Structure formats: C-alpha cells, structure tokens
C-alpha positions as CSV (number, residue, x, y, z in Angstrom):
1,M,0.0,0.0,0.0
2,N,1.1,3.6,-0.5
3,V,3.4,4.9,2.2
4,H,1.0,7.6,3.4
5,T,-2.4,6.1,2.8
6,G,-4.1,4.6,5.9
7,K,-1.4,5.4,8.5
8,F,-3.7,7.3,10.7
9,V,-6.1,4.4,11.1
10,W,-3.4,1.8,11.3
11,S,-1.7,3.6,14.2
12,R,-4.8,3.3,16.3
13,L,-4.2,-0.5,16.5
14,A,-0.5,-0.4,17.3
15,G,-1.1,-0.4,21.1
16,L,-2.9,-3.8,20.8
17,G,0.0,-5.2,18.8
18,M,2.4,-4.3,21.5
19,V,0.5,-6.3,24.2
20,G,3.0,-8.9,25.4
21,L,6.1,-7.3,24.1
22,I,6.0,-4.7,26.8
23,S,4.8,-7.5,28.9
24,A,5.0,-6.0,32.4
25,G,3.3,-2.8,33.4
26,A,4.7,-1.1,36.5
27,S,2.5,0.9,38.8
28,A,2.5,4.6,38.0
29,Q,5.4,6.5,39.3
30,S,6.0,10.3,39.4
31,L,8.2,11.7,36.6
32,D,9.7,15.1,35.8
33,D,6.9,17.5,34.8
34,S,8.2,17.6,31.2
35,I,7.9,13.8,30.8
36,Q,4.4,12.5,30.2
37,A,5.2,8.8,30.0
38,I,8.1,6.4,29.2
39,S,8.1,2.7,28.9
40,G,10.2,-0.1,27.5
41,S,11.2,-3.8,27.8
42,A,14.1,-6.1,27.2
43,S,13.6,-9.8,26.4
44,V,15.6,-12.9,25.7
45,F,14.0,-15.8,23.8
46,A,14.6,-19.2,22.4
47,G,12.6,-20.6,19.5
48,V,12.3,-22.9,16.6
49,A,11.0,-22.1,13.1
50,H,9.8,-24.6,10.5
51,S,9.3,-23.4,6.9
52,R,8.1,-25.2,3.8
53,A,8.2,-24.0,0.2
54,D,6.2,-25.7,-2.6
55,G,7.2,-24.9,-6.1
56,A,7.7,-26.4,-9.6
57,N,10.8,-28.3,-8.4
58,G,8.9,-29.9,-5.5
59,A,8.8,-29.2,-1.8
60,N,11.7,-28.0,0.3
61,S,11.5,-27.7,4.1
62,T,13.8,-26.5,6.8
63,T,13.9,-26.4,10.6
64,E,16.0,-23.8,12.4
65,P,16.3,-23.4,16.2
66,S,17.3,-19.9,17.3
67,I,18.1,-17.7,20.3
68,G,17.9,-13.9,20.4
69,V,17.2,-10.7,22.2
70,S,14.6,-8.0,21.6
71,G,13.7,-4.7,23.1
72,S,11.5,-1.7,22.9
73,V,11.3,1.8,24.2
74,G,8.6,4.5,23.9
75,G,7.6,7.7,25.5
76,G,6.5,11.3,25.2
77,M,7.9,14.6,26.6
78,R,6.3,18.0,26.7
79,S,8.1,21.2,27.8
80,G,6.5,24.5,26.9
81,A,6.4,24.7,23.1
82,N,8.6,21.6,22.7
83,A,7.2,18.1,22.2
84,L,9.1,14.8,21.6
85,D,7.5,11.5,20.9
86,L,9.4,8.3,20.1
87,R,8.8,4.5,19.9
88,Y,11.2,1.9,18.7
89,S,11.4,-1.9,18.7
90,G,14.2,-4.2,17.6
91,T,15.2,-7.8,17.5
92,L,18.6,-9.6,17.0
93,E,18.4,-13.4,16.4
94,M,20.9,-16.2,15.7
95,E,19.6,-19.2,13.8
96,R,21.0,-22.7,12.9
97,D,19.9,-24.7,9.9
98,L,19.7,-28.3,11.1
99,A,19.9,-29.6,7.5
100,N,23.4,-28.3,6.7
101,G,24.6,-27.1,10.1
102,G,25.0,-23.5,8.9
103,Q,24.5,-20.6,11.2
104,S,23.1,-17.2,10.3
105,D,21.9,-14.1,12.1
106,S,19.2,-11.6,11.4
107,S,18.1,-8.3,12.9
108,S,15.1,-5.9,12.5
109,L,14.3,-2.4,13.7
110,V,11.1,-0.4,13.4
111,G,10.0,2.8,14.9
112,A,10.1,6.6,14.7
113,T,10.9,9.8,16.5
114,R,9.2,13.2,16.1
115,F,10.2,16.5,17.6
116,N,7.9,19.6,17.2
117,H,8.3,23.2,18.4
118,W,5.0,25.0,18.3
119,D,4.4,28.2,20.4
120,P,1.0,29.9,19.8
121,A,2.6,33.2,20.9
122,S,5.4,32.9,18.3
123,P,5.0,33.0,14.5
124,F,7.7,30.4,14.0
125,D,7.5,26.6,14.3
126,F,9.8,23.7,13.2
127,N,10.0,19.9,13.3
128,L,12.5,17.1,13.0
129,G,11.8,13.4,12.5
130,H,13.4,10.0,12.0
131,T,11.6,6.8,10.8
132,V,12.9,3.3,10.3
133,N,10.7,0.7,8.7
134,S,10.5,-2.4,6.5
135,V,10.0,-1.7,2.8
136,R,9.5,-3.7,-0.4
137,N,10.2,-2.4,-3.8
138,D,7.4,-4.2,-5.8
139,T,8.9,-7.5,-4.7
140,G,5.6,-9.1,-3.5
141,F,5.2,-10.7,-0.1
142,V,7.5,-13.0,2.0
143,A,6.4,-15.4,4.8
144,N,8.8,-13.8,7.3
145,P,8.4,-10.0,7.6
146,S,12.0,-9.7,8.9
147,E,13.2,-10.5,5.4
148,Y,12.1,-7.2,4.0
149,D,14.6,-4.4,3.4
150,T,15.1,-1.7,6.1
151,R,14.9,2.0,5.3
152,H,15.8,5.0,7.4
153,S,14.1,8.3,6.7
154,L,15.1,11.7,8.0
155,S,12.8,14.8,7.7
156,G,12.7,18.4,8.9
157,G,10.9,21.6,8.2
158,A,9.8,25.0,9.5
159,G,6.9,27.3,9.1
160,L,6.0,31.0,9.5
161,R,2.5,32.0,10.6
162,V,0.8,35.3,9.8
163,Y,-2.5,36.2,11.5
164,R,-5.1,38.2,9.7
165,G,-7.5,39.0,12.5
166,E,-8.6,36.6,15.1
167,L,-10.2,34.1,12.7
168,T,-7.8,33.9,9.7
169,E,-4.3,32.5,9.6
170,L,-1.7,32.1,6.8
171,R,1.1,29.6,7.3
172,I,4.0,29.4,4.9
173,S,6.2,26.3,5.4
174,G,9.0,24.2,3.9
175,Q,9.7,20.5,4.5
176,A,12.5,18.2,3.4
177,G,13.1,14.5,3.7
178,R,15.8,11.9,2.7
179,S,15.9,8.2,2.9
180,Y,18.8,5.7,3.3
181,G,18.4,1.9,2.8
182,E,19.9,-1.4,2.0
183,G,21.0,-2.2,-1.6
184,D,19.0,-0.2,-4.1
185,V,16.4,0.9,-1.5
186,G,16.6,4.5,-0.4
187,G,19.1,7.3,-1.2
188,D,16.2,9.5,-2.4
189,S,15.2,12.9,-1.3
190,S,12.3,15.4,-1.7
191,Y,11.3,18.9,-0.8
192,T,7.9,20.5,-0.3
193,G,6.9,24.1,0.0
194,S,3.4,25.0,0.9
195,A,1.1,27.8,1.9
196,T,-2.0,27.2,4.0
197,L,-4.8,29.7,4.4
198,S,-7.2,28.7,7.2
199,R,-10.2,30.3,8.7
200,R,-12.3,29.4,11.7
201,L,-16.0,29.4,10.7
202,S,-17.4,28.7,14.1
203,E,-16.4,27.2,17.5
204,R,-16.6,23.7,15.9
205,S,-15.8,24.2,12.2
206,S,-13.0,25.5,10.1
207,A,-12.0,25.7,6.4
208,S,-8.6,25.8,4.7
209,L,-7.0,26.3,1.3
210,V,-3.6,24.6,0.8
211,G,-1.3,25.0,-2.2
212,S,2.0,23.1,-2.4
213,R,4.9,22.2,-4.7
214,S,6.8,19.0,-4.1
215,I,10.0,18.1,-5.9
216,S,11.7,14.6,-5.7
217,D,15.3,13.7,-6.5
218,E,15.5,10.0,-7.4
219,S,18.1,7.9,-9.2
220,D,16.3,7.5,-12.5
221,T,13.5,10.2,-12.5
222,D,12.8,13.6,-11.1
223,T,9.2,14.5,-10.3
224,T,7.4,17.8,-9.5
225,I,3.9,17.8,-8.2
226,D,1.8,21.0,-7.8
227,S,-1.3,20.6,-5.7
228,L,-4.2,22.8,-4.6
229,Q,-6.9,21.6,-2.1
230,L,-9.9,23.2,-0.3
231,S,-11.0,21.4,2.8
232,Y,-13.7,21.7,5.5
233,N,-13.5,20.2,9.0
234,R,-16.1,20.1,11.8
235,V,-16.0,18.7,15.3
236,L,-19.2,16.8,16.2
237,E,-20.5,15.7,19.6
238,T,-19.9,12.1,18.6
239,G,-16.6,12.6,16.7
240,S,-15.5,14.6,13.7
241,F,-16.1,15.1,10.0
242,G,-13.8,16.3,7.2
243,I,-14.0,16.7,3.4
244,G,-11.6,18.1,0.8
245,V,-11.5,18.5,-3.0
246,G,-8.6,19.6,-5.1
247,V,-6.4,19.0,-8.1
248,S,-2.7,17.9,-8.6
249,Q,-0.4,18.3,-11.6
250,A,2.8,16.3,-12.0
251,E,5.8,16.5,-14.3
252,T,8.3,13.6,-14.5
253,E,11.7,14.1,-16.1
254,Y,13.7,11.1,-17.2
255,N,17.5,10.6,-17.5
256,D,17.3,10.7,-21.3
257,G,15.9,14.3,-21.1
258,T,12.3,13.4,-22.0
259,A,9.4,14.5,-19.7
260,S,5.7,13.6,-19.2
261,D,2.9,15.6,-17.7
262,Y,-0.1,14.3,-15.6
263,E,-3.2,15.8,-14.0
264,A,-5.7,14.3,-11.6
265,G,-8.5,15.4,-9.3
266,T,-7.9,14.7,-5.6
267,G,-9.7,14.8,-2.3
268,F,-10.8,13.0,0.8
269,I,-13.7,12.5,3.1
270,T,-13.5,11.2,6.7
271,R,-15.9,10.5,9.5
272,S,-15.0,9.4,13.1
273,W,-17.2,8.3,16.0
274,M,-15.7,8.4,19.5
275,T,-16.8,7.2,22.9
276,P,-14.8,6.8,26.1
277,D,-14.3,3.1,25.3
278,S,-14.2,3.0,21.5
279,Q,-13.3,4.7,18.3
280,T,-14.5,4.1,14.7
281,I,-13.0,5.8,11.6
282,V,-14.2,5.6,8.0
283,E,-12.0,7.4,5.4
284,Y,-11.7,7.7,1.6
285,N,-8.6,9.3,0.1
286,R,-7.6,10.1,-3.4
287,R,-4.1,11.5,-4.0
288,L,-1.3,11.8,-6.6
289,T,2.1,11.1,-5.1
290,D,5.1,8.7,-5.0
291,S,7.1,7.3,-2.1
292,T,9.9,9.8,-2.5
293,I,7.5,12.8,-2.4
294,D,6.0,11.3,0.8
295,L,9.4,11.7,2.6
296,S,8.7,15.5,2.8
297,L,4.9,15.3,3.2
298,D,4.6,12.7,6.0
299,V,4.8,14.3,9.4
300,P,2.1,12.5,11.4
301,E,0.8,14.0,14.6
302,F,0.9,10.7,16.4
303,L,3.8,8.2,16.4
304,S,3.4,4.5,16.2
305,F,4.6,1.4,14.5
306,L,4.1,1.0,10.8
307,P,2.6,-2.1,9.1
308,D,4.8,-5.1,8.5
309,S,6.1,-3.6,5.3
310,V,5.5,-0.4,3.2
311,R,5.6,-0.8,-0.6
312,L,7.7,1.8,-2.4
313,T,5.9,3.2,-5.4
314,E,6.6,5.4,-8.4
315,L,4.2,8.2,-9.4
316,V,0.7,6.8,-8.7
317,L,-2.9,8.0,-8.4
318,T,-4.2,6.2,-5.4
319,D,-7.9,5.7,-4.3
320,S,-8.2,4.1,-0.9
321,L,-11.1,3.3,1.4
322,S,-10.6,2.2,5.0
323,V,-12.6,1.3,8.0
324,A,-11.1,1.0,11.5
325,H,-12.6,0.2,14.9
326,N,-10.9,0.0,18.2
327,T,-12.6,-0.8,21.6
328,T,-11.2,-1.4,25.1
329,R,-14.6,-2.7,26.4
330,L,-15.6,-5.6,24.1
331,C,-16.2,-7.3,27.4
332,D,-15.0,-6.7,31.0
333,V,-11.7,-8.3,30.2
334,C,-11.5,-8.0,26.4
335,T,-10.1,-5.5,23.9
336,L,-10.6,-5.6,20.1
337,G,-9.3,-3.7,17.1
338,F,-9.7,-4.2,13.4
339,V,-8.9,-2.5,10.1
340,I,-10.2,-3.2,6.6
341,E,-8.6,-1.3,3.7
342,G,-8.7,-1.5,-0.1
343,S,-6.7,0.6,-2.6
344,V,-6.6,1.1,-6.3
345,L,-3.2,2.3,-7.6
346,E,-2.8,3.6,-11.2
347,S,0.8,4.1,-12.3
348,Q,1.1,7.3,-14.2
349,L,4.4,6.2,-15.8
350,S,3.5,2.7,-17.0
351,E,-0.3,3.2,-17.2
352,T,-0.9,0.0,-15.3
353,R,-3.4,-0.6,-12.5
354,R,-3.3,-2.8,-9.5
355,H,-5.5,-3.4,-6.4
356,E,-4.2,-3.8,-2.9
357,Y,-6.1,-5.1,0.1
358,R,-5.3,-5.4,3.8
359,T,-7.2,-6.4,6.9
360,S,-6.1,-6.9,10.5
361,A,-7.7,-7.9,13.7
362,N,-6.3,-8.0,17.3
363,L,-8.1,-9.5,20.3
364,G,-6.8,-9.3,23.8
365,V,-8.2,-11.2,26.7
366,E,-7.2,-10.9,30.4
367,L,-7.5,-14.5,31.6
368,T,-6.6,-13.7,35.2
369,S,-4.9,-10.9,37.0
370,L,-1.6,-12.4,36.0
371,Q,-2.3,-14.0,32.7
372,T,-3.2,-12.5,29.3
373,L,-3.9,-14.0,25.9
374,T,-3.6,-12.0,22.6
375,I,-4.6,-13.3,19.2
376,G,-3.8,-11.3,16.0
377,Y,-4.6,-11.9,12.4
378,T,-3.4,-10.0,9.3
379,W,-4.1,-10.5,5.6
380,Q,-2.6,-8.8,2.6
381,G,-3.5,-9.4,-1.0
382,D,-2.5,-8.0,-4.4
383,A,-4.5,-8.1,-7.6
384,G,-3.8,-6.7,-11.0
385,E,-6.3,-5.2,-13.4
386,D,-9.0,-7.7,-12.3
387,A,-9.9,-6.6,-8.7
388,G,-11.4,-10.0,-8.0
389,T,-8.4,-12.1,-8.9
390,I,-5.9,-12.2,-6.0
391,E,-2.5,-12.8,-7.5
392,E,-0.6,-13.0,-4.3
393,Q,-1.6,-13.0,-0.7
394,V,-0.2,-13.7,2.8
395,H,-2.0,-14.7,6.0
396,R,-0.4,-14.3,9.4
397,I,-1.8,-15.6,12.7
398,N,-0.1,-14.7,16.0
399,T,-1.1,-16.2,19.4
400,R,0.6,-15.2,22.6
401,W,0.1,-16.3,26.2
402,T,1.8,-14.2,28.9
403,R,2.2,-15.0,32.6
404,E,3.4,-12.3,34.9
405,L,6.1,-13.7,37.2
406,A,6.8,-10.6,39.3
407,E,6.4,-6.9,39.0
408,N,7.7,-5.9,35.5
409,T,8.8,-9.5,34.8
410,S,7.0,-12.0,32.7
411,F,7.2,-15.2,30.7
412,S,5.4,-15.7,27.4
413,V,4.8,-18.3,24.7
414,D,4.5,-16.9,21.2
415,F,3.3,-19.0,18.2
416,T,3.2,-17.4,14.7
417,Q,1.8,-19.0,11.5
418,S,2.4,-17.5,8.1
419,Y,0.9,-18.7,4.8
420,L,2.0,-17.2,1.4
421,R,-0.1,-18.1,-1.6
422,S,0.9,-17.0,-5.1
423,R,-0.6,-17.3,-8.6
424,V,2.5,-15.5,-10.2
425,P,5.7,-17.4,-10.8
426,G,7.1,-18.3,-7.4
427,D,6.7,-20.7,-4.5
428,D,3.9,-21.1,-2.0
429,E,5.4,-20.8,1.5
430,E,4.5,-21.7,5.0
431,E,6.3,-20.8,8.2
432,F,5.6,-21.8,11.8
433,L,7.5,-20.0,14.5
434,L,7.4,-20.9,18.2
435,R,9.2,-18.8,20.8
436,L,9.6,-18.9,24.6
437,M,10.3,-15.4,25.9
438,F,11.5,-14.0,29.2
439,S,10.9,-10.3,29.5
440,H,11.6,-7.5,32.0
441,G,10.0,-4.1,31.4
442,F,9.1,-0.8,33.0
443,S,6.3,1.8,32.6
444,L,6.4,5.2,34.2
445,T,3.6,7.8,34.0
446,N,3.5,11.4,35.1
447,V,0.8,11.3,37.8
448,G,1.2,15.0,38.4
449,G,0.5,16.0,34.7
C-alpha cells in the first residue's frame, strides 16, 4: 500500500499489537513534569522455526532453532512549546539450519521519533523526525516480515504563521526528507513548499486552502507535483467530519531528457465516531504522489509502528477506502481492534493498475490478573487489473500467552503462523514459529501531569 495512505487508522491499532512485548506494566510513578510517559522492555528468547516452500521443483522444508534478544522503548515529553514522541522496537536473532549445520543471524528495527516546536505566541514553528521501517520495492510478499529491506528516513521543516484578524491564519512552510536503505532501496530525497490559508468558521468548524509544490530527486527520475486543495472540518458531539477537494499536476523528467505531464482530481472524506471506550473511523482518500515525495509530506501528529512492510511506489494515483474500529470494552476483560482497507493504484508512468487489500484484527483477553492472551490476524492481498483475482496473498496468525512472574517481569509463549499463496511465478510458502520469551519491562507515568 502507499506509504501515506491509511497510516492514521493503522496507528490506532498499534497499542494492541504491543501487548505482550511490553509485557509487564509497572505501577505509575512520578516523573519530571516535562515527561508524560516512558516505557520499555528487554527480552531474551529461544525458539524454533519450521518453513516449507512448494514450487515447480517440488517441496523444500527447513527447521531452524534460534536464540535472540529483543527490546522496545517508547515515550513522550512536553516542555512548553517543545514536544518529543518516540517509539522503537528491535530484534537480534541467531539461527542454525539443522539440514546443513550452517549458522546465520538476522536483525530488525522499526520505529520513529518526532520533535515539534509550536508556540502559539510565536509565529515560527519547526519539526524534526526519524523513521525506520521495512519496505518492499514491488517484490511481492514474504512469509517472514523480517526478510524485507530496512529504510531509514530523516525529515525536517519549518513554518511561519501570519494572522489576519482573530479568525484567519496564513502559514508558509518548507519541509525536506531523505531516505537511506539497503541495496538499491533509499538514497532518495524530496522537498515541499506550501502555503495554507485557514479560517475558523465557528467554534466547531474551520476551512482551509492549501497550495504546495513537491520536488523529488530520485536515481532515475525527477518528479514535480503541484497541488491545490480546499477542505472543511467540523468537530461533532460524537466525533468529527472532514472533506476536501482539489487538483494535482505532475511532471516527470527522465534521465534521457524526456518529460511527461499528468493531472488528476484529488480529495478526501473522513468521519469518526468516538466514545470513552471505542473509536471508529471511515476514510476515503484520493491522491497523486510517490514514495519519495512522501518523505517530505509525511509528518504525522501521532507516532506509532508502521505495518509489517511499506511498498515503495513510483508516481501513482491512489484511491483508498478504509474502516477502522478499536474498543477497550468488548467485554469486561477484552479489547478488540480491526482495520479493513482497499486501494486502487494507477501508475502514471507505466499506465498499469493494481489493487491492494489489507485487513487486520487483534483480540486481547485478560484470563486472570496475572495471565493474558492475545490473538492477532493480518491478511494482505495484491490483484492486477482484475480486482477480484488475487495474484498474491499472505496470511499471518499470532497467538501469545503471557504470565506475569513478578512486578515488571513475565514469561510468554508466542506462536506465529504465516501462509504465502501466489498465482504468479514463485513458490507457495508456509512458516511456523514458536518462541519462549522471558521479559523485563518498565512503565512510568507522570501522575502530576
């Protein structure tokens, strides 16, 4: 799926996915006034993975025992106009192939950091950010998400606000981003300049007009996108509503000196329903962009983990529809979250179309005061021109039982099943991973804030 599309709704389920990794919650402790919360964990684990690939040359299976360490850290700080949010998770694992006796190691890291300076009394604001995530460059799916490439992205920008009376504001801003990756992934950069004219219409509603120019610097093409969008937002008693319409024009220059022009209508509509125990979001989004342009456009307000992998795209026109729901009160001891999303991506360079689908569900059950059970399921599917013919898909089921041994210390059993099915040339794959994990964590909260 496109790097930007759907991140807001996916981030709402990240907390459920972390149940068990940060497996011990300490009782709240007082922190410095500037620190809202900080948490983390360190784990050691032993496991065994059995994988099987079925292709034209027959079946091939391997069994690999492993040992490793993992850890996570997250938190938020607020001090005056300054705000810092971060969350990272990493794993280092050593495996041995029983068939040939060979030994290998693998590592993975996902997460992000965002720093924002925003003082209502000052006309200036700026931001800095870092993101590390798993990406795939139109390579399809793999049974084990850790086999995707890793990309680091750096971003930064600043803005100047001019007030025209009490109800109208003009913000002129610039944003830049650059990525670094493994092999041929990364090494791209982009720059975006924008002007936003916003006006408060009432205590609950506002409207804005945004004009921007984004320029990407890639290895084989350079792309410029000019966009203009008018939007309206309203806060409701049960949630919020937003709608926007606009147009985008793009020019792509190739290494041989030729260029191509594109134009498309864009827009969005979103509706959310919120209660003290649940949240539901329905969103439609149509946008013209590519992965490199997103480096300078993507500055989310809320930080969380990204999906298993983010597909890198060229210049595409994306239509996406998503539904997300999250509740902490499915029952007295249950939490549930799910997302359903479908996207249509039209390549402006190759004039091809593909369909991408994704769904995820996470159920958490508190068995006793010391034991929890979490069950997660994700499915991703790709289709070509025919939306109903899934060419490649992957199913993942994760079950984790956790037993708290002492304050901040726990033991868990983690069983993950992955099933890759493909109609395109390639092998069907299955992987079964069992891990026994011993974890020690901490969680501190600012009870004074």
